[in-house]
C-alpha positions as CSV (number, residue, x, y, z in Angstrom):
1,X,0.0,0.0,0.0
2,X,1.2,3.5,-0.7
3,X,1.6,6.1,1.9
4,X,-1.1,8.8,2.0
5,X,1.3,11.5,0.9
6,X,2.1,9.6,-2.3
7,X,-1.5,10.1,-3.4
8,X,-1.4,13.9,-3.5
9,X,-1.6,15.5,-6.9
10,X,-2.2,12.2,-8.7
11,X,-4.8,12.4,-11.5
12,X,-8.0,10.4,-10.8
13,X,-9.8,8.8,-13.8
14,X,-13.2,7.1,-13.8
15,X,-12.9,3.7,-15.5
16,X,-16.6,3.7,-16.4
17,X,-16.4,6.6,-18.9
18,X,-12.8,7.5,-19.0
19,X,-13.4,11.0,-17.6
20,X,-10.8,12.8,-15.6
21,X,-12.3,13.5,-12.2
22,X,-9.5,15.8,-11.0
23,X,-6.5,15.5,-8.7
24,X,-6.1,14.1,-5.2
25,X,-5.7,16.8,-2.6
26,X,-6.1,14.9,0.6
27,X,-7.0,11.5,2.2
28,X,-9.3,10.6,5.0
29,X,-7.7,8.0,7.3
30,X,-8.0,6.3,10.7
31,X,-4.4,6.7,11.9
32,X,-5.0,4.5,15.0
33,X,-5.9,1.6,12.7
34,X,-3.6,2.6,9.9
35,X,-6.5,2.5,7.3
36,X,-7.3,4.9,4.5
37,X,-11.0,5.4,4.2
38,X,-11.3,7.7,1.1
39,X,-9.5,10.2,-1.1
40,X,-10.6,13.7,-1.7
41,X,-10.4,14.9,-5.3
42,X,-10.5,18.5,-6.5
43,X,-12.4,18.6,-9.8
44,X,-10.3,19.2,-12.9
45,X,-8.7,22.6,-13.0
46,X,-9.1,23.1,-9.3
47,X,-5.9,21.5,-7.9
48,X,-5.3,24.4,-5.6
49,X,-8.8,24.5,-4.1
50,X,-9.2,24.5,-0.4
51,X,-9.9,21.1,1.2
52,X,-13.4,22.3,2.2
53,X,-14.5,23.3,-1.3
54,X,-18.0,22.3,-2.5
55,X,-16.3,21.3,-5.8
56,X,-14.4,18.5,-4.2
57,X,-15.4,14.8,-4.5
58,X,-14.9,12.2,-1.8
59,X,-14.2,8.7,-3.3
60,X,-14.4,5.7,-0.9
61,X,-11.3,3.4,-0.7
62,X,-13.3,0.5,-2.1
63,X,-14.0,2.4,-5.3
64,X,-10.3,2.6,-6.1
65,X,-9.4,0.0,-8.6
66,X,-5.7,0.7,-9.5
67,X,-3.1,3.1,-8.2
68,X,-0.4,3.8,-10.7
69,X,2.7,6.0,-10.7
70,X,0.8,9.1,-12.0
71,X,-2.9,8.1,-12.1
72,X,-5.5,6.5,-9.9
73,X,-8.3,4.6,-11.6
74,X,-11.7,4.5,-9.8
75,X,-15.1,2.9,-10.4
76,X,-17.7,5.6,-9.6
């Protein structure tokens, strides 16, 4: 498993339609258990949005299908 910091600024693509959802700006994790629950994605063109922006999308960990060097593929 990758460390949470390794996810930041990776592009996120939906495998269902090939659309770019945006870039990872944060992760939600349970540090006591050492589990990542979801990633927070800033919609395309919004990489420098604040973490609390309404334009962000939260993607559950179980929707992540593949984590590559530059891209994360999700099924949403």
